[in-house]
C-alpha positions in Angstrom: 14.9 -9.8 -19.5 16.5 -7.4 -17.0 14.7 -5.6 -14.2 14.7 -1.9 -15.2 12.9 -0.8 -12.0 14.8 1.1 -9.4 14.2 -0.9 -6.2 14.6 0.9 -2.9 15.0 -1.1 0.4 12.2 0.0 2.7 12.4 -2.2 5.8 12.2 -5.8 7.0 8.8 -7.5 6.6 8.7 -7.9 10.4 9.0 -4.1 10.8 5.4 -3.8 9.4 2.8 -5.3 11.8 0.5 -8.0 10.3 -2.6 -6.2 8.8 -0.7 -2.9 9.2 1.3 -0.4 7.2 4.4 1.8 7.1 4.7 5.1 5.4 7.4 6.1 2.9 7.7 9.9 2.8 8.2 11.4 -0.6 8.0 15.0 -1.9 5.5 13.9 -4.6 3.2 12.1 -2.1 3.7 9.6 0.6 3.5 5.8 -0.2 1.7 3.4 2.2 3.3 -0.1 2.3 0.8 -2.6 3.6 1.3 -6.1 5.0 -1.6 -8.5 4.9 -2.5 -11.4 7.3 -0.8 -13.8 4.9 2.5 -11.7 4.7 1.9 -10.3 1.2 3.0 -6.7 0.7 1.3 -4.0 -1.4 2.1 -0.3 -1.9 -0.4 2.5 -2.7 -0.2 6.3 -2.7 -1.2 7.2 0.8 -4.3 9.1 -0.4 -7.8 7.8 -0.7 -9.3 8.6 -4.2 -12.4 9.9 -2.5 -11.4 12.8 -0.2 -7.6 12.2 0.2 -7.7 10.4 3.5 -4.5 8.6 4.7 -4.9 5.0 3.7 -2.0 4.1 5.9 -4.2 4.8 8.9 -7.0 2.6 7.6 -8.0 -0.9 8.7 -6.3 -3.7 6.6 -8.6 -6.7 6.0 -7.9 -9.5 3.6 -6.3 -7.8 0.6 -8.0 -4.5 1.1 -7.9 -1.4 3.3 -10.8 0.8 4.5 -10.2 4.5 4.5 -10.4 6.0 8.0 -12.4 9.1 6.8 -15.4 7.7 5.0 -15.0 3.9 5.0 -14.2 3.5 1.3 -12.7 0.1 0.7 -9.7 0.0 -1.6 -8.2 -3.1 -3.2 -4.5 -3.4 -2.2 -3.4 -5.1 -5.4 -5.0 -2.6 -7.9 -5.8 0.5 -5.8 -9.3 0.4 -7.2 -12.2 1.4 -4.9 -14.6 -1.5 -4.3 -18.2 -1.1 -5.5 -20.4 0.8 -5.1 -17.6 3.4 -4.9 -15.5 4.4 -7.9 -11.9 5.7 -8.0 -8.3 4.5 -7.9 -5.3 5.1 -5.7 -2.0 4.8 -7.5 -0.2 1.6 -6.8 3.5 0.9 -6.8 5.5 -2.3 -7.5 6.7 -3.8 -4.3 8.4 -7.2 -3.6 9.9 -9.3 -0.8 13.5 -10.6 -1.1 14.9 -12.6 1.8 12.5 -11.0 4.3 13.2 -7.4 3.1 10.6 -5.1 1.5 11.6 -3.4 -1.7 9.7 -0.7 -3.4 10.0 0.5 -7.0 10.0 4.3 -7.2 
């Protein structure tokens, strides 16, 4: 099976601090690319499903991020808000290849 995704080189993994993020600017909405403590990468629309807060400015913990505006916790793998909150931030496919972060747009 061939990979039909259009993968865009974003940066080196080391360009994103552990438990930090980097923003990819797009006309249709910025994408936050997160690096966890165990060097996994995730990508979400940089907009909390609650009030639109910038998730890229939140605190990354485990495989989640806490929105800086109202402390909603968002799962990085799915974009789903963690209970008791409800909502979902769009997630994007992202992968690591030879230490480089690639994002499917």
